[in-house]
N, CA, C and O of each residue as an XYZ file, in Angstrom:
976
protein
N      16.181    287.977     52.288
C      15.006    287.166     51.920
C      14.669    287.501     50.427
O      14.613    288.647     49.982
N      14.460    286.390     49.734
C      14.134    286.582     48.314
C      12.601    286.635     48.109
O      11.856    285.771     48.570
N      12.160    287.729     47.372
C      10.723    287.928     47.131
C      10.542    287.922     45.594
O      11.428    288.311     44.832
N       9.347    287.460     45.187
C       9.025    287.457     43.780
C       8.588    288.816     43.325
O       7.619    289.349     43.865
N       9.232    289.388     42.387
C       8.856    290.730     41.803
C       7.957    290.518     40.648
O       7.673    289.406     40.202
N       7.510    291.687     40.174
C       6.619    291.681     38.966
C       7.442    291.277     37.723
O       8.606    291.654     37.585
N       6.812    290.509     36.833
C       7.563    289.987     35.640
C       7.655    291.249     34.658
O       6.833    292.166     34.645
N       8.754    291.155     33.863
C       8.916    292.123     32.740
C       7.864    291.883     31.636
O       7.468    290.747     31.377
N       7.445    292.934     31.022
C       6.459    292.782     29.985
C       7.083    293.008     28.590
O       6.345    293.106     27.610
N       8.361    293.089     28.484
C       9.056    293.191     27.214
C       9.002    291.914     26.409
O       9.026    290.812     26.956
N       8.930    292.079     25.090
C       8.860    290.947     24.201
C      10.252    290.295     24.173
O      11.249    291.007     24.056
N      10.344    288.984     24.276
C      11.622    288.280     24.260
C      11.541    287.029     23.471
O      10.592    286.254     23.589
N      12.586    286.823     22.624
C      12.684    285.624     21.797
C      13.301    284.478     22.664
O      14.453    284.584     23.083
N      12.548    283.407     22.924
C      13.075    282.315     23.793
C      14.302    281.700     23.175
O      15.178    281.237     23.906
N      14.414    281.672     21.810
C      15.568    280.987     21.188
C      16.939    281.701     21.589
O      18.002    281.083     21.547
N      16.857    282.991     21.966
C      18.036    283.682     22.336
C      18.596    283.186     23.654
O      19.752    283.467     23.972
N      17.807    282.452     24.432
C      18.268    281.945     25.687
C      18.841    280.542     25.489
O      19.308    279.954     26.465
N      18.831    279.984     24.305
C      19.377    278.648     24.118
C      20.815    278.733     23.790
O      21.250    279.664     23.113
N      21.581    277.767     24.260
C      23.024    277.728     24.142
C      23.479    277.438     22.692
O      23.057    276.477     22.048
N      24.335    278.303     22.246
C      24.817    278.195     20.803
C      26.214    278.798     20.666
O      26.785    279.338     21.613
N      26.712    278.687     19.503
C      28.106    279.289     19.248
C      28.049    280.765     19.435
O      29.081    281.355     19.752
N      26.896    281.433     19.261
C      26.703    282.846     19.449
C      26.521    283.308     20.869
O      26.541    284.505     21.155
N      26.342    282.351     21.763
C      26.123    282.691     23.167
C      27.301    283.415     23.759
O      28.413    283.124     23.318
N      27.193    284.348     24.732
C      28.335    284.985     25.341
C      29.253    283.953     26.007
O      28.827    282.881     26.437
N      30.507    284.325     26.067
C      31.492    283.436     26.672
C      31.119    283.032     28.094
O      31.342    281.891     28.497
N      30.552    283.966     28.853
C      30.219    283.620     30.232
C      29.111    282.616     30.352
O      29.057    281.864     31.326
N      28.217    282.586     29.375
C      27.146    281.640     29.284
C      27.733    280.263     29.042
O      27.420    279.300     29.744
N      28.573    280.191     28.057
C      29.200    278.883     27.686
C      29.912    278.316     28.916
O      29.722    277.160     29.294
N      30.742    279.175     29.529
C      31.541    278.674     30.690
C      30.579    278.252     31.860
O      30.838    277.283     32.573
N      29.518    278.984     32.011
C      28.612    278.630     33.139
C      28.042    277.208     32.913
O      28.033    276.392     33.835
N      27.573    276.922     31.698
C      27.059    275.638     31.429
C      28.119    274.513     31.425
O      27.834    273.371     31.785
N      29.350    274.873     31.008
C      30.394    273.868     31.178
C      30.669    273.489     32.601
O      30.977    272.338     32.908
N      30.552    274.515     33.514
C      30.735    274.262     34.850
C      29.608    273.435     35.415
O      29.823    272.494     36.179
N      28.357    273.817     35.012
C      27.191    272.991     35.506
C      27.271    271.589     35.065
O      27.043    270.674     35.856
N      27.597    271.376     33.789
C      27.753    270.057     33.207
C      28.747    269.231     33.929
O      28.480    268.080     34.274
N      29.915    269.809     34.169
C      30.955    269.111     34.906
C      30.566    268.771     36.330
O      30.885    267.682     36.805
N      29.910    269.638     37.000
C      29.395    269.350     38.389
C      28.386    268.250     38.423
O      28.376    267.431     39.342
N      27.520    268.222     37.412
C      26.470    267.164     37.292
C      27.177    265.844     37.118
O      26.841    264.876     37.800
N      28.188    265.769     36.187
C      28.854    264.543     35.956
C      29.610    263.960     37.127
O      29.690    262.750     37.335
N      30.181    264.934     37.910
C      30.883    264.451     39.151
C      29.923    264.006     40.153
O      30.224    263.065     40.888
N      28.693    264.647     40.261
C      27.686    264.237     41.198
C      27.048    262.890     40.885
O      26.547    262.188     41.764
N      27.088    262.549     39.566
C      26.527    261.297     39.127
C      27.542    260.419     38.406
O      27.380    260.173     37.210
N      28.606    259.925     39.098
C      29.646    259.180     38.405
C      29.209    257.879     37.875
O      28.166    257.341     38.246
N      30.085    257.331     36.925
C      29.731    256.033     36.299
C      29.379    256.298     34.778
O      29.092    257.415     34.348
N      29.430    255.190     34.043
C      29.254    255.244     32.597
C      27.780    254.899     32.241
O      27.385    255.036     31.083
N      26.980    254.460     33.219
C      25.642    254.073     32.803
C      24.785    255.346     32.606
O      25.139    256.438     33.050
N      23.652    255.151     31.925
C      22.742    256.236     31.553
C      22.208    256.920     32.803
O      21.889    256.245     33.781
N      22.098    258.309     32.790
C      21.659    259.086     33.943
C      20.339    259.791     33.542
O      20.171    260.297     32.433
N      19.418    259.782     34.532
C      18.126    260.487     34.350
C      18.167    261.683     35.343
O      18.295    261.498     36.553
N      18.062    262.848     34.817
C      18.159    264.068     35.645
C      16.830    264.835     35.591
O      16.333    265.166     34.514
N      16.269    265.109     36.770
C      15.086    265.915     36.759
C      15.405    267.367     37.118
O      16.137    267.658     38.064
N      14.807    268.286     36.296
C      15.014    269.725     36.521
C      13.710    270.326     37.127
O      12.634    270.227     36.537
N      13.839    270.918     38.261
C      12.639    271.394     38.976
C      12.852    272.829     39.457
O      13.976    273.331     39.433
N      11.801    273.476     39.883
C      11.844    274.759     40.503
C      10.726    274.786     41.561
O       9.883    273.892     41.629
N      10.752    275.823     42.364
C       9.738    275.968     43.375
C       8.468    276.560     42.854
O       7.382    276.251     43.344
N       8.600    277.474     41.787
C       7.518    278.177     41.244
C       7.724    278.413     39.748
O       8.811    278.201     39.210
N       6.660    278.852     39.100
C       6.777    279.104     37.654
C       7.578    280.436     37.407
O       7.597    281.334     38.249
N       8.211    280.508     36.248
C       8.982    281.677     35.927
C      10.384    281.719     36.440
O      11.031    282.763     36.365
N      10.876    280.638     36.956
C      12.237    280.582     37.518
C      13.322    280.271     36.446
O      14.519    280.290     36.735
N      12.867    279.989     35.214
C      13.859    279.668     34.175
C      14.213    278.208     34.122
O      15.241    277.849     33.548
N      13.390    277.345     34.705
C      13.664    275.892     34.776
C      13.795    275.198     33.377
O      14.714    274.415     33.140
N      12.878    275.507     32.509
C      12.881    274.871     31.171
C      14.062    275.351     30.322
O      14.618    274.582     29.538
N      14.433    276.585     30.475
C      15.656    277.052     29.757
C      16.887    276.359     30.225
O      17.760    275.995     29.436
N      16.957    276.172     31.546
C      18.112    275.489     32.155
C      18.194    274.002     31.655
O      19.245    273.462     31.308
N      16.995    273.426     31.661
C      16.882    271.960     31.209
C      17.383    271.861     29.790
O      18.215    270.998     29.510
N      16.905    272.730     28.842
C      17.283    272.687     27.500
C      18.752    272.944     27.358
O      19.432    272.206     26.645
N      19.254    273.920     27.982
C      20.669    274.260     27.781
C      21.592    273.212     28.411
O      22.701    273.023     27.911
N      21.200    272.542     29.451
C      21.919    271.462     29.986
C      22.039    270.341     28.990
O      23.089    269.733     28.789
N      20.855    270.097     28.357
C      20.853    269.005     27.362
C      21.755    269.429     26.202
O      22.510    268.578     25.730
N      21.746    270.554     25.748
C      22.587    271.053     24.627
C      24.061    270.946     25.030
O      24.904    270.511     24.247
N      24.340    271.340     26.228
C      25.742    271.288     26.709
C      26.260    269.926     26.690
O      27.394    269.708     26.262
N      25.468    268.947     27.146
C      25.925    267.518     27.021
C      26.125    267.080     25.603
O      27.059    266.337     25.302
N      25.261    267.529     24.726
C      25.409    267.155     23.312
C      26.686    267.697     22.721
O      27.249    267.088     21.811
N      27.167    268.848     23.223
C      28.334    269.479     22.710
C      29.607    268.634     22.978
O      30.617    268.853     22.309
N      29.591    267.725     23.884
C      30.682    266.845     24.146
C      30.341    265.465     23.676
O      30.860    264.483     24.207
N      29.457    265.362     22.663
C      29.133    264.128     21.925
C      28.374    263.141     22.863
O      28.512    261.930     22.690
N      27.630    263.599     23.787
C      26.820    262.604     24.601
C      25.407    262.527     23.883
O      24.919    263.506     23.320
N      24.826    261.368     23.942
C      23.516    261.128     23.443
C      22.499    261.667     24.439
O      22.444    261.145     25.552
N      21.712    262.649     24.129
C      20.859    263.280     25.080
C      19.431    263.407     24.546
O      19.226    263.633     23.353
N      18.473    263.263     25.412
C      17.057    263.490     25.108
C      16.467    264.370     26.210
O      16.720    264.109     27.386
N      15.703    265.383     25.879
C      14.959    266.153     26.872
C      13.459    265.755     26.705
O      12.925    265.703     25.597
N      12.831    265.485     27.842
C      11.423    265.110     27.818
C      10.664    266.142     28.606
O      10.982    266.407     29.765
N       9.623    266.750     27.962
C       8.806    267.812     28.641
C       7.783    267.101     29.436
O       6.795    266.618     28.883
N       7.981    267.015     30.734
C       7.054    266.320     31.688
C       6.016    267.316     32.354
O       5.232    266.957     33.233
N       6.086    268.527     31.876
C       5.069    269.490     32.337
C       3.841    269.379     31.415
O       3.717    270.103     30.427
N       2.978    268.490     31.756
C       1.827    268.257     30.925
C       0.616    269.189     31.163
O      -0.497    268.954     30.693
N       0.919    270.277     31.937
C      -0.170    271.278     32.249
C       0.167    272.604     31.484
O      -0.692    273.172     30.809
N       1.428    273.074     31.611
C       1.766    274.287     30.875
C       3.248    274.060     30.319
O       4.243    274.603     30.800
N       3.249    273.186     29.248
C       4.619    272.916     28.675
C       5.175    274.036     27.905
O       4.422    274.816     27.322
N       6.549    274.169     27.868
C       7.187    275.255     27.154
C       8.337    274.828     26.295
O       8.868    275.651     25.550
N       8.776    273.519     26.359
C       9.927    273.103     25.629
C       9.706    273.243     24.158
O      10.636    273.665     23.470
N       8.514    272.917     23.586
C       8.301    272.941     22.156
C       8.308    274.431     21.671
O       8.847    274.752     20.612
N       7.707    275.291     22.467
C       7.719    276.707     22.037
C       9.049    277.317     22.048
O       9.351    278.128     21.173
N       9.903    276.973     23.016
C      11.257    277.452     23.109
C      12.101    276.990     21.920
O      13.019    277.688     21.490
N      11.779    275.803     21.393
C      12.562    275.282     20.247
C      11.915    275.644     18.932
O      12.520    275.473     17.873
N      10.679    276.149     18.983
C       9.973    276.524     17.788
C       9.452    275.349     16.994
O       9.426    275.390     15.764
N       9.041    274.315     17.675
C       8.515    273.071     17.032
C       7.136    272.756     17.520
O       6.703    273.354     18.506
N       6.415    271.859     16.898
C       5.074    271.437     17.281
C       5.151    270.669     18.572
O       6.067    269.888     18.828
N       4.101    270.943     19.403
C       4.119    270.208     20.737
C       3.378    268.894     20.642
O       3.458    268.076     21.559
N       2.638    268.664     19.526
C       1.908    267.364     19.358
C       2.397    266.598     18.149
O       2.744    267.196     17.131
N       2.429    265.267     18.250
C       2.190    264.445     19.448
C       3.387    264.477     20.363
O       4.452    264.980     20.005
N       3.197    263.926     21.565
C       4.252    263.974     22.573
C       4.012    262.995     23.673
O       3.332    261.987     23.482
N       4.574    263.283     24.848
C       4.585    262.339     25.930
C       3.212    261.935     26.345
O       3.023    260.735     26.544
N       2.194    262.804     26.509
C       0.960    262.476     26.938
C       0.234    261.522     25.934
O      -0.511    260.631     26.341
N       0.478    261.740     24.614
C      -0.063    260.861     23.615
C       0.514    259.535     23.723
O      -0.221    258.558     23.577
N       1.802    259.391     23.972
C       2.475    258.105     24.085
C       1.935    257.334     25.266
O       1.563    256.165     25.163
N       1.903    258.043     26.427
C       1.466    257.347     27.663
C       0.105    256.932     27.621
O      -0.222    255.899     28.206
N      -0.797    257.674     26.946
C      -2.250    257.333     26.905
C      -2.593    256.482     25.709
O      -3.739    256.051     25.582
N      -1.632    256.215     24.809
C      -1.897    255.360     23.694
C      -2.731    256.035     22.601
O      -3.423    255.382     21.820
N      -2.635    257.401     22.578
C      -3.434    258.119     21.500
C      -2.526    258.763     20.459
O      -2.943    259.701     19.780
N      -1.337    258.295     20.326
C      -0.408    258.933     19.388
C      -0.827    258.560     17.929
O      -1.463    257.536     17.679
N      -0.444    259.422     17.025
C      -0.614    259.230     15.585
C       0.590    258.450     15.107
O       1.708    258.962     15.166
N       0.405    257.253     14.645
C       1.542    256.374     14.232
C       2.326    256.966     13.088
O       3.485    256.612     12.872
N       1.674    257.904     12.320
C       2.385    258.494     11.171
C       3.261    259.611     11.545
O       4.034    260.050     10.695
N       3.225    260.147     12.787
C       4.082    261.216     13.215
C       5.095    260.713     14.176
O       4.734    259.882     15.010
N       6.327    261.129     14.148
C       7.366    260.637     15.058
C       7.117    261.233     16.521
O       6.824    262.418     16.686
N       7.244    260.390     17.491
C       7.075    260.900     18.903
C       8.315    261.554     19.375
O       8.239    262.525     20.127
N       9.485    261.068     18.968
C      10.788    261.660     19.407
C      11.335    262.372     18.166
O      11.486    261.784     17.095
N      11.613    263.610     18.351
C      12.168    264.406     17.245
C      13.636    264.787     17.444
O      14.106    264.867     18.579
N      14.357    265.021     16.352
C      15.740    265.355     16.407
C      15.937    266.781     16.054
O      15.376    267.262     15.069
N      16.775    267.527     16.885
C      17.203    268.840     16.527
C      18.588    268.786     16.079
O      19.514    268.583     16.865
N      18.761    268.982     14.705
C      20.117    268.970     14.173
C      20.875    270.256     14.571
O      22.103    270.275     14.655
N      20.103    271.314     14.810
C      20.728    272.589     15.293
C      21.431    272.401     16.622
O      22.546    272.890     16.803
N      20.812    271.714     17.543
C      21.353    271.627     18.908
C      21.895    270.267     19.218
O      22.536    270.083     20.253
N      21.656    269.280     18.335
C      22.263    267.947     18.567
C      21.504    267.153     19.652
O      22.098    266.252     20.245
N      20.303    267.427     19.918
C      19.562    266.703     20.940
C      18.287    266.109     20.398
O      17.781    266.541     19.362
N      17.763    265.108     21.103
C      16.417    264.626     20.783
C      15.402    265.159     21.752
O      15.728    265.438     22.906
N      14.188    265.303     21.309
C      13.122    265.890     22.089
C      11.866    265.125     22.121
O      11.389    264.691     21.072
N      11.302    264.934     23.256
C       9.987    264.410     23.442
C       9.121    265.557     24.019
O       9.238    265.884     25.200
N       8.284    266.144     23.210
C       7.483    267.269     23.696
C       6.354    266.746     24.595
O       6.198    265.534     24.744
N       5.573    267.641     25.188
C       4.539    267.204     26.148
C       3.317    266.618     25.447
O       2.642    265.767     26.027
N       3.015    267.032     24.250
C       1.787    266.526     23.578
C       0.539    267.277     23.957
O       0.592    268.413     24.427
N      -0.613    266.612     23.743
C      -1.842    267.190     24.189
C      -2.006    267.317     25.677
O      -1.475    266.474     26.400
N      -2.702    268.309     26.190
C      -2.894    268.476     27.547
C      -3.952    267.489     28.019
O      -5.105    267.544     27.592
N      -3.525    266.543     28.948
C      -4.471    265.517     29.347
C      -5.353    266.022     30.502
O      -4.979    266.975     31.186
N      -6.521    265.393     30.725
C      -7.356    265.861     31.899
C      -6.753    265.597     33.224
O      -7.052    266.323     34.172
N      -5.888    264.566     33.367
C      -5.240    264.265     34.640
C      -3.762    263.857     34.399
O      -3.466    262.665     34.315
N      -2.845    264.825     34.289
C      -1.436    264.490     34.000
C      -0.827    263.584     35.033
O       0.016    262.747     34.709
N      -1.250    263.740     36.309
C      -0.640    262.911     37.383
C      -0.743    261.443     37.148
O       0.195    260.683     37.387
N      -1.983    261.021     36.641
C      -2.125    259.651     36.408
C      -1.199    259.030     35.359
O      -0.728    257.897     35.458
N      -0.980    259.882     34.336
C      -0.097    259.488     33.273
C       1.366    259.325     33.743
O       2.075    258.367     33.435
N       1.742    260.362     34.518
C       3.185    260.389     34.942
C       3.525    259.345     35.971
O       4.674    258.912     36.058
N       2.508    258.913     36.788
C       2.799    257.886     37.776
C       2.508    256.538     37.285
O       2.573    255.588     38.066
N       2.180    256.370     36.009
C       1.794    255.051     35.465
C       3.040    254.194     35.199
O       4.162    254.699     35.143
N       2.818    252.920     35.042
C       3.886    251.937     34.706
C       4.490    252.215     33.334
O       5.647    251.903     33.052
N       3.653    252.815     32.501
C       4.181    253.182     31.112
C       5.239    254.165     31.244
O       6.204    254.096     30.483
N       5.158    255.162     32.213
C       6.123    256.211     32.267
C       7.455    255.637     32.817
O       8.527    256.022     32.350
N       7.390    254.727     33.798
C       8.604    254.107     34.303
C       9.255    253.224     33.225
O      10.479    253.216     33.092
N       8.440    252.479     32.454
C       8.995    251.687     31.387
C       9.584    252.505     30.287
O      10.551    252.086     29.650
N       9.041    253.637     30.049
C       9.538    254.530     28.988
C      10.890    255.058     29.410
O      11.817    255.052     28.601
N      11.044    255.511     30.631
C      12.392    256.009     31.059
C      13.456    254.879     31.067
O      14.626    255.091     30.747
N      12.999    253.703     31.440
C      13.949    252.531     31.394
C      14.344    252.244     29.987
O      15.489    251.872     29.727
N      13.398    252.411     29.034
C      13.683    252.158     27.602
C      14.669    253.185     27.121
O      15.613    252.844     26.408
N      14.478    254.447     27.494
C      15.413    255.492     27.054
C      16.782    255.325     27.570
O      17.727    255.770     26.920
N      16.959    254.713     28.696
C      18.281    254.497     29.320
C      19.108    253.556     28.458
O      20.331    253.549     28.590
N      18.501    252.762     27.580
C      19.222    251.812     26.773
C      19.858    252.565     25.592
O      20.746    252.021     24.937
N      19.426    253.797     25.307
C      19.839    254.485     24.122
C      20.540    255.830     24.307
O      21.229    256.331     23.419
N      20.327    256.408     25.532
C      20.805    257.697     25.755
C      21.843    257.750     26.922
O      21.744    256.966     27.865
N      22.803    258.649     26.853
C      23.761    258.847     27.959
C      23.029    259.659     29.067
O      23.143    259.358     30.255
N      22.287    260.680     28.638
C      21.565    261.503     29.593
C      20.132    261.759     29.171
O      19.852    262.054     28.010
N      19.231    261.641     30.131
C      17.840    261.911     29.953
C      17.484    263.063     30.856
O      17.603    262.965     32.078
N      17.059    264.127     30.275
C      16.635    265.399     31.037
C      15.159    265.460     31.133
O      14.498    265.564     30.100
N      14.601    265.404     32.282
C      13.141    265.510     32.485
C      12.813    266.911     32.989
O      13.234    267.308     34.075
N      12.065    267.644     32.194
C      11.657    269.033     32.665
C      10.319    268.934     33.295
O       9.315    268.743     32.609
N      10.276    269.064     34.634
C       9.071    268.863     35.404
C       8.395    270.245     35.703
O       9.019    271.302     35.610
N       7.071    270.165     36.069
C       6.389    271.322     36.605
C       6.924    271.746     37.979
O       7.628    270.982     38.639
N       6.601    272.914     38.382
C       7.086    273.366     39.732
C       6.618    272.453     40.849
O       5.483    271.976     40.837
N       7.483    272.213     41.804
C       7.272    271.208     42.832
C       6.209    271.678     43.811
O       5.418    270.871     44.299
N       6.178    273.016     44.114
C       5.185    273.441     45.108
C       3.803    273.614     44.516
O       2.861    273.896     45.257
N       3.646    273.464     43.261
C       2.316    273.565     42.627
C       1.695    272.239     42.435
O       0.514    272.085     42.744
N       2.434    271.215     41.922
C       1.959    269.904     41.736
C       3.046    268.906     42.125
O       4.226    269.256     42.165
N       2.650    267.654     42.415
C       3.591    266.646     43.016
C       4.195    265.773     41.927
O       4.819    264.760     42.246
N       4.033    266.130     40.627
C       4.451    265.273     39.507
C       5.924    264.893     39.633
O       6.241    263.722     39.421
N       6.867    265.819     39.970
C       8.232    265.582     39.961
C       8.588    264.592     41.043
O       9.357    263.668     40.776
N       8.077    264.730     42.243
C       8.503    263.929     43.346
C       7.962    262.506     43.174
O       8.562    261.582     43.724
N       6.891    262.279     42.461
C       6.377    260.937     42.258
C       7.333    260.039     41.465
O       7.249    258.813     41.541
N       8.221    260.647     40.722
C       9.139    259.878     39.866
C      10.536    259.748     40.454
O      11.504    259.448     39.755
N      10.616    259.994     41.826
C      11.964    259.990     42.465
C      12.649    258.649     42.346
O      13.878    258.582     42.377
N      11.894    257.589     42.212
C      12.411    256.290     42.190
C      13.142    255.976     40.816
O      13.921    255.027     40.733
N      12.881    256.750     39.815
C      13.536    256.550     38.481
C      14.462    257.724     38.114
O      15.174    257.679     37.111
N      14.434    258.730     38.915
C      15.317    259.914     38.617
C      16.600    259.794     39.448
O      16.544    259.576     40.659
N      17.751    259.938     38.791
C      18.964    259.738     39.508
C      19.392    260.933     40.324
O      20.156    260.799     41.280
N      18.904    262.108     39.950
C      19.200    263.297     40.680
C      18.361    264.480     40.157
O      17.958    264.506     38.994
N      18.106    265.475     41.063
C      17.358    266.653     40.764
C      18.223    267.874     40.812
O      19.028    268.051     41.726
N      18.044    268.760     39.773
C      18.655    270.072     39.807
C      17.495    271.032     40.178
O      16.393    270.913     39.642
N      17.750    271.954     41.073
C      16.720    272.860     41.546
C      17.047    274.247     41.074
O      18.114    274.759     41.412
N      16.161    274.903     40.288
C      16.390    276.227     39.666
C      15.762    277.269     40.596
O      14.625    277.116     41.041
N      16.498    278.294     40.870
C      15.905    279.447     41.646
C      16.294    280.717     40.898
O      17.323    280.751     40.224
N      15.483    281.748     41.013
C      15.728    282.963     40.282
C      16.098    284.095     41.226
O      15.475    284.291     42.269
N      17.119    284.830     40.837
C      17.596    285.972     41.629
C      16.496    286.998     41.990
O      15.849    287.529     41.087
N      16.284    287.271     43.213
C      15.450    288.335     43.792
C      13.956    287.971     43.537
O      13.096    288.804     43.822
N      13.619    286.788     43.024
C      12.202    286.415     42.790
C      11.804    285.138     43.540
O      10.689    285.108     44.062
N      12.560    284.160     43.629
C      12.186    282.930     44.260
C      12.008    283.172     45.760
O      12.815    283.872     46.370
N      11.037    282.642     46.316
C      10.633    282.908     47.788
C      11.252    281.816     48.626
O      11.124    280.637     48.298
N      11.893    282.170     49.657
C      12.598    281.217     50.612
C      11.607    280.173     51.091
O      11.943    278.992     51.175
N      10.398    280.590     51.404
C       9.393    279.610     51.943
C       9.071    278.562     50.900
O       8.899    277.397     51.257
N       8.981    278.919     49.619
C       8.667    277.953     48.585
C       9.857    277.083     48.312
O       9.691    275.889     48.061
N      11.113    277.654     48.352
C      12.331    276.826     48.188
C      12.382    275.759     49.270
O      12.645    274.586     49.007
N      12.120    276.205     50.505
C      12.147    275.233     51.625
C      11.131    274.134     51.458
O      11.412    272.981     51.785
N       9.917    274.470     50.941
C       8.875    273.538     50.690
C       9.297    272.565     49.613
O       9.031    271.367     49.706
N       9.952    273.080     48.595
C      10.511    272.205     47.540
C      11.457    271.172     48.091
O      11.358    269.981     47.797
N      12.387    271.662     48.907
C      13.368    270.746     49.553
C      12.649    269.746     50.410
O      12.988    268.563     50.392
N      11.701    270.168     51.131
C      10.973    269.280     52.046
C      10.299    268.129     51.300
O      10.332    266.976     51.732
N       9.662    268.493     50.124
C       9.000    267.453     49.365
C       9.962    266.513     48.692
O       9.696    265.312     48.644
N      11.041    266.985     48.183
C      12.100    266.119     47.616
C      12.620    265.176     48.623
O      12.765    263.976     48.389
N      12.911    265.765     49.799
C      13.522    264.981     50.875
C      12.511    263.886     51.326
O      12.896    262.737     51.543
N      11.288    264.242     51.455
C      10.220    263.269     51.854
C      10.130    262.134     50.922
O       9.900    261.003     51.349
N      10.305    262.387     49.633
C      10.216    261.411     48.584
C      11.478    260.558     48.465
O      11.511    259.582     47.716
N      12.509    260.936     49.210
C      13.798    260.197     49.074
C      14.556    260.523     47.833
O      15.331    259.694     47.357
N      14.363    261.740     47.264
C      14.995    262.133     46.061
C      16.432    262.638     46.341
O      16.721    263.198     47.398
N      17.290    262.420     45.374
C      18.682    263.014     45.448
C      18.720    264.340     44.898
O      18.493    264.502     43.698
N      18.992    265.334     45.678
C      19.077    266.745     45.271
C      20.513    266.986     44.875
O      21.380    266.930     45.746
N      20.827    267.252     43.610
C      22.214    267.510     43.105
C      22.675    268.895     43.561
O      23.819    269.022     43.997
N      21.836    269.950     43.482
C      22.298    271.279     43.738
C      21.323    272.250     43.231
O      20.289    271.887     42.671
N      21.660    273.575     43.433
C      20.854    274.656     42.990
C      21.497    275.266     41.736
O      22.720    275.313     41.603
N      20.646    275.724     40.834
C      21.078    276.525     39.708
C      20.479    277.950     39.938
O      19.261    278.130     39.959
N      21.366    278.929     40.106
C      20.912    280.256     40.452
C      21.000    281.150     39.234
O      22.092    281.385     38.717
N      19.841    281.665     38.755
C      19.830    282.460     37.575
C      19.030    283.778     37.669
O      18.466    284.131     38.705
N      19.019    284.473     36.529
C      18.227    285.711     36.558
C      18.980    286.899     37.113
O      18.351    287.874     37.524
N      20.307    286.859     37.142
C      21.073    287.991     37.616
C      21.103    289.122     36.695
O      21.212    288.892     35.490
N      21.015    290.352     37.138
C      21.013    291.567     36.236
C      22.235    291.647     35.411
O      23.338    291.712     35.953
N      22.090    291.646     34.084
C      23.167    291.646     33.140
C      24.033    293.018     33.244
O      25.168    293.068     32.770
N      23.471    294.048     33.845
C      24.125    295.284     33.919
C      24.954    295.456     35.189
O      25.652    296.456     35.362
N      24.866    294.490     36.049
C      25.604    294.505     37.290
C      26.666    293.418     37.281
O      26.468    292.372     36.662
N      27.755    293.635     37.933
C      28.878    292.638     37.927
C      28.961    291.956     39.318
O      28.830    292.581     40.370
N      29.188    290.626     39.236
C      29.295    289.906     40.443
C      30.511    289.008     40.412
O      30.457    287.854     40.838
N      31.603    289.539     39.907
C      32.752    288.705     39.617
C      33.228    287.943     40.877
O      33.656    286.793     40.783
N      33.153    288.551     41.973
C      33.730    287.919     43.220
C      32.806    286.732     43.603
O      33.243    285.796     44.273
N      31.578    286.783     43.187
C      30.640    285.649     43.519
C      30.456    284.700     42.349
O      29.754    283.695     42.465
N      31.079    285.012     41.229
C      31.028    284.156     40.093
C      29.741    284.303     39.271
O      29.397    283.376     38.538
N      29.015    285.430     39.360
C      27.778    285.626     38.567
C      28.126    286.833     37.612
O      28.549    287.904     38.048
N      27.930    286.595     36.375
C      28.381    287.562     35.333
C      27.269    288.343     34.663
O      27.428    289.538     34.411
N      26.154    287.706     34.368
C      25.047    288.351     33.662
C      23.741    287.684     33.912
O      23.667    286.680     34.620
N      22.711    288.233     33.338
C      21.364    287.647     33.589
C      21.293    286.246     32.962
O      20.437    285.449     33.347
N      22.157    285.940     32.027
C      22.157    284.641     31.409
C      23.051    283.597     32.152
O      23.142    282.437     31.751
N      23.671    284.043     33.197
C      24.629    283.219     33.914
C      23.841    282.340     34.878
O      22.932    282.800     35.571
N      24.221    281.046     34.903
C      23.602    280.031     35.761
C      24.636    279.446     36.665
O      25.467    278.633     36.259
N      24.571    279.884     37.940
C      25.581    279.365     38.857
C      25.041    278.134     39.522
O      23.828    277.952     39.620
N      25.949    277.270     39.990
C      25.616    275.981     40.541
C      26.036    275.905     41.980
O      27.146    276.308     42.327
N      25.202    275.415     42.792
C      25.515    275.290     44.237
C      25.224    273.867     44.629
O      24.197    273.323     44.222
N      26.060    273.259     45.381
C      25.811    271.914     45.924
C      24.741    272.018     47.055
O      24.729    272.998     47.800
N      23.907    271.069     47.169
C      22.917    271.005     48.272
C      23.296    269.861     49.168
O      23.467    268.735     48.702
N      23.431    270.128     50.451
C      23.720    269.037     51.388
C      22.677    269.025     52.467
O      22.317    270.071     53.008
N      22.191    267.853     52.781
C      21.223    267.723     53.895
C      21.827    267.966     55.232
O      21.134    267.890     56.246
């Protein structure tokens, strides 16, 4: 049984978790494997919208979403990541960029026309739509026709659209968009994610008719070796298919 332990209080630079040429070999290979499995799970040449979810906060969901986007960009795919966590967004802080304006401003029509809504990271080769200002009711914005139209618009220009959602067991934002998301990746953390919450996440996705692509298992201790199981370090993200 997996139980959530106390979080580490050590200071950590989020940029060190982003995929780059300096990343360890095992990290690069892990994301190549994840990228390949996602592509096989969603065949075809048309644009794909992928939702990245977790059962609870602190499972590494946003880091996985960003690194998956970077991995696709490394094979010359046009990619955008959209921070759909309008309550506690983290994409902007992980990239070291301003969070405003962003998705909430676009959906509510309060954006500043002088500032770009979609920004380009030359370092990572991806486009980013940050969360923007924290709205009073994020659910209303995410379930709006504007959100659906926005994703359909993005599909005309990008090969992959990565949506970073808030945890499924906390709010229902992710499952509400199951009709426009082609598949969901579910992130769980070693020795911390609770089985009851994982089961609840699966139940909600299944009830919404969402396509679950598989689990991404992360947070393995870097000082322990798991070669027989394919887990190499705390940065390693293993992928498991999910079948109903």
